[in-house]
C-alpha positions as CSV (number, residue, x, y, z in Angstrom):
1,X,-49.6,-45.9,47.5
2,X,-47.8,-43.1,48.5
3,X,-44.0,-43.3,49.2
4,X,-44.0,-42.8,53.0
5,X,-40.6,-41.8,54.5
6,X,-39.1,-44.2,56.2
7,X,-38.0,-43.2,59.7
8,X,-34.1,-43.6,60.5
9,X,-32.2,-43.8,63.6
10,X,-30.8,-40.2,64.4
11,X,-27.2,-41.5,64.3
12,X,-27.2,-42.7,60.6
13,X,-29.4,-39.1,60.1
14,X,-26.5,-37.7,61.7
15,X,-24.4,-39.4,59.4
16,X,-26.1,-38.5,56.3
17,X,-26.1,-34.7,57.4
18,X,-22.6,-34.7,58.1
19,X,-21.8,-36.5,54.5
20,X,-23.7,-34.0,53.2
21,X,-22.1,-30.9,55.1
22,X,-18.5,-32.6,54.2
23,X,-19.6,-32.1,50.7
24,X,-21.0,-28.7,50.4
25,X,-17.9,-27.6,52.8
26,X,-15.5,-28.9,49.3
27,X,-17.7,-27.6,47.5
28,X,-17.5,-24.1,48.9
29,X,-13.3,-24.2,49.5
30,X,-13.0,-25.2,45.8
31,X,-15.6,-22.4,44.9
32,X,-13.5,-20.3,46.9
33,X,-10.2,-21.1,45.4
34,X,-11.6,-20.6,41.8
35,X,-12.5,-17.1,42.6
36,X,-9.6,-16.4,44.1
37,X,-7.8,-17.5,41.1
38,X,-10.1,-15.6,38.7
39,X,-9.6,-12.2,41.0
40,X,-6.1,-12.4,40.4
41,X,-6.1,-13.2,36.7
42,X,-8.7,-10.1,36.6
43,X,-5.4,-8.0,37.5
44,X,-3.5,-9.2,35.0
45,X,-6.0,-8.9,32.4
46,X,-6.8,-5.3,33.1
47,X,-3.0,-4.3,33.2
48,X,-2.7,-6.1,29.2
49,X,-5.8,-4.2,28.4
50,X,-4.4,-1.2,29.4
51,X,-1.1,-1.5,27.8
52,X,-3.1,-2.6,24.7
53,X,-5.1,0.3,24.9
54,X,-1.9,2.6,25.4
55,X,-0.2,0.9,21.9
56,X,-2.9,1.4,20.0
57,X,-3.7,5.0,21.0
58,X,0.4,5.8,20.1
59,X,-0.1,4.0,17.2
60,X,-3.6,5.6,16.0
61,X,-3.5,9.1,17.4
62,X,-0.5,10.3,19.3
63,X,2.1,9.0,16.1
64,X,0.1,11.0,13.5
65,X,-0.9,13.8,15.8
66,X,3.1,14.3,16.4
67,X,3.9,13.6,12.3
68,X,1.5,16.8,11.6
69,X,2.7,18.7,14.2
70,X,6.0,18.3,12.9
71,X,5.3,19.1,9.6
72,X,3.8,22.3,10.0
73,X,5.5,23.9,13.5
74,X,8.7,25.0,14.7
75,X,7.7,23.8,18.0
76,X,6.0,20.3,17.5
77,X,5.6,20.0,21.4
78,X,4.1,23.6,21.5
79,X,1.6,23.2,18.9
80,X,0.5,19.6,20.4
81,X,0.1,21.5,23.5
82,X,-2.0,24.1,22.3
83,X,-4.3,21.7,20.2
84,X,-4.9,19.6,23.0
85,X,-5.7,22.0,25.5
86,X,-8.2,23.5,22.7
87,X,-9.4,20.3,21.3
88,X,-9.8,16.8,21.7
89,X,-8.4,14.6,19.3
90,X,-9.9,11.0,18.5
91,X,-10.1,8.4,16.5
92,X,-14.1,8.3,14.5
93,X,-14.9,5.4,12.0
94,X,-11.3,5.3,11.7
95,X,-10.2,8.7,10.9
96,X,-8.5,11.3,13.2
97,X,-11.2,13.8,13.9
98,X,-10.9,17.3,16.0
99,X,-13.7,17.5,18.6
100,X,-15.0,20.5,21.0
101,X,-14.3,19.4,24.6
102,X,-17.6,21.1,25.6
103,X,-19.9,19.4,23.5
104,X,-18.0,16.1,22.1
105,X,-18.9,17.4,18.3
106,X,-16.3,18.1,15.6
107,X,-15.2,20.8,14.8
108,X,-16.7,22.7,11.6
109,X,-15.1,24.8,8.8
110,X,-17.1,27.4,7.9
111,X,-18.8,25.8,5.0
112,X,-20.3,23.2,7.6
113,X,-18.4,20.3,6.9
114,X,-15.6,19.2,9.4
115,X,-12.3,19.7,9.6
116,X,-10.0,17.5,7.9
117,X,-6.8,16.1,10.2
118,X,-4.3,17.4,7.4
119,X,-1.6,19.9,7.7
120,X,-3.2,22.4,5.9
121,X,-6.7,22.4,7.6
122,X,-5.6,22.4,11.0
123,X,-2.9,25.2,9.9
124,X,-6.2,26.7,8.7
125,X,-8.1,26.5,11.4
126,X,-5.1,27.6,13.8
127,X,-4.1,30.9,12.1
128,X,-8.0,31.8,11.7
129,X,-8.5,32.3,15.7
130,X,-10.6,34.8,17.3
131,X,-8.4,35.0,20.3
132,X,-5.6,37.1,19.8
133,X,-3.2,35.5,22.6
134,X,-4.0,31.8,20.8
135,X,-3.5,33.2,17.5
136,X,-0.2,35.5,18.5
137,X,1.4,31.6,19.7
138,X,0.2,29.8,16.7
139,X,1.8,32.7,14.3
140,X,4.9,32.0,15.9
141,X,5.0,28.2,16.1
142,X,3.1,27.6,13.0
143,X,5.2,27.3,9.8
144,X,3.0,29.8,7.4
145,X,4.8,28.4,4.2
146,X,8.0,26.0,3.2
147,X,9.6,28.4,0.8
148,X,13.1,28.7,2.0
149,X,14.3,31.6,-0.3
150,X,16.8,29.5,-1.8
151,X,15.4,29.0,-5.5
152,X,16.9,30.9,-8.5
153,X,15.2,32.6,-11.1
154,X,17.7,31.6,-13.5
155,X,18.7,27.8,-14.0
156,X,21.8,26.7,-15.8
157,X,22.3,24.1,-18.2
158,X,24.7,22.1,-19.5
159,X,25.3,23.7,-22.8
160,X,25.8,26.9,-21.6
161,X,28.0,25.8,-18.7
162,X,32.0,25.6,-19.6
163,X,33.2,22.1,-19.4
164,X,36.6,21.4,-19.1
165,X,38.2,18.2,-20.8
166,X,41.1,16.6,-19.6
167,X,42.6,14.5,-21.8
168,X,45.4,11.5,-20.3
169,X,46.7,10.9,-23.7
170,X,45.5,7.6,-24.2
171,X,42.7,8.8,-27.0
172,X,40.1,9.4,-24.3
173,X,39.2,12.6,-22.7
174,X,37.1,12.6,-19.7
175,X,34.5,15.5,-19.0
């Protein structure tokens, strides 16, 4: 026997509709409150993610780049500005890499290998620039070598130096 709808009075039907409406209104209010809560947490999470990215960049890129610039330049900030204006510096596969900003590919040496992010490689790259204005800048701020001119060609040893001995009369002498 098929289920036939049971006719109800309009008052009962209206009460059921009001009850369903109240339940749906409550669910809607609960969902709106949850949406507002999630939207508020999105802002907090975005801020934390930005701070984390900034710290990661400082540790993985900024610190090593600053150290490299300080090791090969008398004006590290000027060198860093020059490097960043000409190249893009990124971490690729755990290694700092100089990239061409136009195509995003690594900067290559004459032998076809990527330029290593080492003081000597960077120094050689900069001092091999074809642009005369940039080359003049690089020559002014890049340290060509670490020689100070303070070394002497002769060394003194204790055997050829005169050592004065003091005797205090106690049977011991001090050198």
